[in-house]
ZABANU-724232 format. One line per field, with one value per residue (C-alpha): x, y, z. Coordinates in Angstrom, 3 decimals. Layout:
REM ZABANU-724232
xx <- [X  ...]
yy <- [Y  ...]
zz <- [Z  ...]
***
This chain:
REM ZABANU-724232
xx <- [3.128  6.512  5.816  2.285  3.441  6.105  3.569  1.428  4.738  5.675  1.996  1.857  5.127  3.852  0.396  1.967  3.150  -0.359  -1.929  0.529  -0.399  -4.056  -3.377  -2.233  -5.398  -7.362  -5.709  -6.420  -9.859  -10.879  -9.874  -11.028  -13.233  -10.976  -9.472  -5.832  -5.196  -1.515  -0.801  0.952  3.203  4.129  5.512  7.182  9.022  10.111  11.627  13.541  14.596  15.841  17.752  19.314  20.333  21.698  23.181  24.168  24.777  25.980  25.232  24.003  20.694  19.557  20.243  18.916  15.602  15.481  16.025  13.370  10.958  11.267  11.144  7.915  6.211  6.990  5.525  2.335  1.896  2.339  -0.532  -2.770  -2.011  -2.254  -4.605  -6.707  -7.468  -9.105  -11.842  -12.459  -12.608  -15.138  -17.364  -16.290  -15.404  -18.819  -17.725  -15.423  -13.205  -10.673  -10.762  -9.469  -7.152  -5.051  -5.164  -3.536  -0.816  -0.291  0.425  2.560  4.767  5.400  6.344  8.793  10.258  10.542  12.002  14.756  15.338  13.859  17.139  18.806  19.214  17.145  19.448  19.455  19.090  21.404  19.550  20.790  19.797  21.222  19.436  19.452  16.592  15.207  14.717  11.742  11.594  11.804  9.875  11.959  11.337  13.886  15.528  13.929  10.528  10.628  11.833  8.946  6.533  8.358  7.700  4.189  3.773  5.112  2.959  -0.184  0.555  1.711  -1.555  -3.959  -2.305  -2.970  -6.382  -7.529  -5.482  -4.826  -7.677  -5.891  -6.964  -10.523  -10.418  -9.528  -12.368  -14.871  -13.485  -14.565  -17.875  -18.659  -15.880  -18.432  -19.216  -15.447  -14.568  -17.326  -15.815  -12.640  -10.726  -8.945  -10.304  -7.188  -4.671  -6.775  -6.423  -2.637  -1.954  -3.792  -1.518  1.554  0.784  0.183  3.248  5.065  3.370  4.405  7.867  8.171  6.597  9.118  12.087  11.200  10.545  13.129  15.715  12.894  11.437  14.755  14.974  11.755  10.078  7.081  5.723  3.703  0.740  0.816  0.749  -2.345  -4.376  -2.990  -3.984  -7.217  -8.025  -7.233  -9.725  -12.152  -11.612  -11.420  -13.350  -13.009  -12.165  -10.958  -7.238  -8.243  -9.983  -6.868  -4.767  -6.788  -7.461  -3.892  -2.776  -5.650  -4.590  -1.019  -1.618  -4.349  -1.744  1.092  -1.043  -2.513  1.006  2.017  -0.814  -2.304  -0.563  1.929  1.210  -2.303  -2.154  -3.929  -6.831  -6.740  -7.310  -10.079  -11.962  -11.123  -13.028  -15.657  -16.279  -16.268  -18.580  -20.904  -21.975  -20.532  -20.714  -18.954  -16.145  -15.064  -14.285  -16.455  -19.819  -22.331  -22.348  -23.679  -20.937  -20.923  -18.252]
yy <- [28.894  27.266  26.585  25.235  22.975  21.653  21.000  19.123  17.024  16.414  15.313  13.121  11.339  11.220  10.267  7.247  5.980  6.455  4.587  1.481  1.163  1.421  -1.372  -3.516  -2.944  -3.693  -7.079  -8.378  -7.039  -8.254  -11.836  -12.026  -9.198  -8.358  -4.910  -5.650  -2.822  -3.912  -2.930  0.152  -1.736  -3.989  -1.112  -0.052  -3.449  -3.228  0.415  -0.786  -3.945  -1.749  0.130  -3.231  -4.412  -1.253  0.622  -2.161  -5.275  -2.942  -5.503  -4.472  -3.084  -6.374  -8.542  -5.945  -6.000  -9.902  -9.462  -7.054  -9.021  -12.190  -10.730  -8.867  -11.683  -14.084  -11.391  -11.084  -14.651  -15.265  -12.570  -14.537  -17.852  -16.731  -13.960  -13.817  -17.449  -18.626  -15.957  -16.575  -20.135  -20.110  -17.314  -15.559  -11.980  -10.874  -11.940  -8.755  -10.503  -10.029  -6.261  -6.552  -9.165  -7.092  -4.331  -6.393  -7.663  -4.356  -3.094  -5.979  -5.524  -2.131  -3.021  -5.602  -3.030  -0.351  -3.002  -3.602  0.013  2.375  3.610  3.873  7.138  7.928  8.216  8.174  5.093  4.480  5.056  3.608  7.312  10.683  13.600  15.474  15.288  16.366  20.090  21.206  25.097  25.301  22.139  19.698  15.817  13.915  10.684  9.162  10.310  8.764  5.519  5.340  6.190  3.621  0.804  2.013  1.297  -2.210  -2.978  -1.777  -3.463  -6.783  -6.847  -5.811  -8.935  -11.075  -10.271  -10.298  -13.071  -15.741  -18.310  -17.716  -14.046  -14.940  -17.571  -15.192  -12.792  -15.816  -16.927  -13.498  -13.682  -17.250  -19.252  -22.217  -21.987  -21.592  -24.859  -26.718  -25.783  -27.008  -23.766  -23.623  -20.734  -21.142  -21.121  -17.972  -16.172  -16.978  -16.053  -12.607  -11.711  -13.090  -10.443  -7.703  -8.437  -8.002  -4.750  -3.585  -4.564  -3.000  0.143  0.379  -0.199  2.328  4.958  3.963  6.559  9.345  8.336  7.594  4.568  5.721  3.236  5.487  5.690  2.605  4.315  7.228  4.823  3.104  6.219  7.466  4.441  4.368  7.692  6.779  4.159  6.255  8.662  6.130  3.300  0.260  -2.855  -0.774  -0.743  2.314  3.769  3.269  5.251  8.076  8.322  8.281  10.644  13.162  12.855  13.439  16.486  18.252  17.794  19.641  22.310  23.048  23.050  25.643  27.762  27.263  25.651  22.801  21.562  20.845  19.320  16.373  18.427  18.237  14.654  14.786  17.616  15.771  12.588  14.460  16.327  12.858  11.106  14.038  13.306  9.483  7.931  4.468  6.257  7.679  4.470  1.867  1.044  -1.830  -4.686  -8.159  -10.453  -14.472  -16.002]
zz <- [-11.740  -11.325  -7.711  -8.578  -11.115  -8.746  -6.120  -8.670  -9.620  -6.079  -5.038  -7.880  -6.537  -2.998  -4.118  -6.002  -2.675  -1.123  -3.936  -3.644  -0.192  -1.050  -3.776  -1.115  0.625  -2.269  -3.252  -0.027  0.109  -3.500  -2.376  1.243  1.879  4.974  5.159  6.527  8.993  8.917  5.302  6.327  8.700  6.071  4.088  7.174  7.667  4.324  4.792  8.095  6.313  3.424  6.264  7.679  4.108  2.681  5.693  8.551  6.165  3.108  0.508  -3.123  -4.403  -6.268  -3.036  -0.731  -2.569  -2.576  1.078  1.629  -0.393  1.136  4.776  3.959  2.060  5.116  7.704  5.383  5.390  8.966  9.385  7.088  8.810  12.363  12.610  9.446  8.399  11.903  11.437  7.667  8.304  11.244  10.141  7.082  6.549  7.850  11.404  11.472  14.061  11.295  12.165  15.756  14.466  11.936  14.165  16.909  14.421  13.376  16.945  17.436  14.421  15.389  18.987  17.558  15.072  17.811  20.154  17.561  16.111  18.416  19.939  16.540  14.922  11.870  8.953  5.313  3.101  0.037  -3.194  -6.508  -7.797  -7.283  -5.775  -8.957  -11.580  -14.824  -15.040  -17.305  -17.507  -13.594  -12.549  -11.097  -11.482  -9.492  -10.309  -7.250  -7.817  -11.219  -9.636  -7.466  -10.281  -12.488  -9.602  -9.288  -13.158  -12.632  -9.815  -11.827  -15.097  -13.344  -11.268  -14.328  -16.129  -13.051  -12.558  -16.324  -17.657  -15.051  -13.618  -10.081  -10.271  -11.184  -8.506  -5.720  -6.527  -6.705  -3.378  -1.906  -3.008  -1.726  -0.044  0.160  -3.322  -4.459  -2.571  -4.242  -7.558  -6.565  -5.394  -1.956  0.006  2.085  -0.781  -2.083  0.967  1.454  -2.270  -1.509  1.224  -0.562  -3.528  -0.704  0.840  -2.544  -3.147  0.112  -0.357  -3.711  -2.088  1.016  -1.058  -3.617  -1.151  1.909  0.482  0.904  4.384  6.030  8.732  10.680  12.045  12.930  9.404  9.404  10.834  8.432  5.613  7.014  7.297  3.867  2.065  3.769  2.794  -0.807  -0.983  0.504  -2.286  -5.020  -3.960  -1.955  -4.166  -7.083  -8.293  -10.282  -7.360  -5.222  -8.018  -8.508  -4.569  -3.842  -6.580  -5.664  -2.034  -2.636  -4.992  -2.326  0.524  -1.386  -2.503  0.622  2.190  -0.241  -0.256  3.385  6.233  6.113  9.598  8.868  5.615  6.895  6.693  2.792  2.870  5.292  3.204  0.096  1.371  2.672  -0.710  -2.540  -0.456  -0.356  -3.840  -4.507  -1.194  -2.938  -4.096  -7.566  -9.225  -7.165  -8.648  -8.036  -10.591  -11.235  -12.164  -12.522  -10.385]
***
């Protein structure tokens, strides 16, 4: 029973990471109807910048976090300006040209990071928290895991307030529905698209900085996060923040239980089976539902 509970706790911590990546996808999708295939690589950039700031430059945690945030947001803005906006401006999200464009940008980011860090040894990245944790009757909850969950809760609360209480959040969703109609109402579609990528960059930066001590300075994690974020959305429902949260946590727990009771070498099958099980009775995902709304 103790092993089972520890697997659940670890699964929640890992699932939260997948959920944050999924939330980054959702932020952009809800504003542009574009699925950003480079979102996982933005998290990878945040991890590698954490390595540069804390291991190479050896600056303090606060300055390191600000540096990571600045660089990742800048990369996200460059992506929006150079590879996404041209397609949205000409044909809208329905053209699907953005699919190849964001995939190409993802590969470009990976190539640049590998060129810069491919020959470096994978080393630990300093954390403000020790390796210890809270022992609850044999169930260990690590301080670093708690930090990740705390960062996740901050992201969720901030986004909920943003979308529910600010006109910019409403304008971003309205722009996704009809860019022409939004522009006639005085909303700048380009500005809303840029804002979406800025928010996604902030989410990726927070995620990467929080999980960097657990992943080490590994430039190969981008594709994994891209895949796991996609699976989280497939489980929870595209365009739903709650769906990203539920999908990520369910995916993380299923992987840990699969590793515990079956074979850790094939834990990826846990996600595939879970996705197939969900879409077999709810093709749109657990939290995605068709609704009519005014924009």
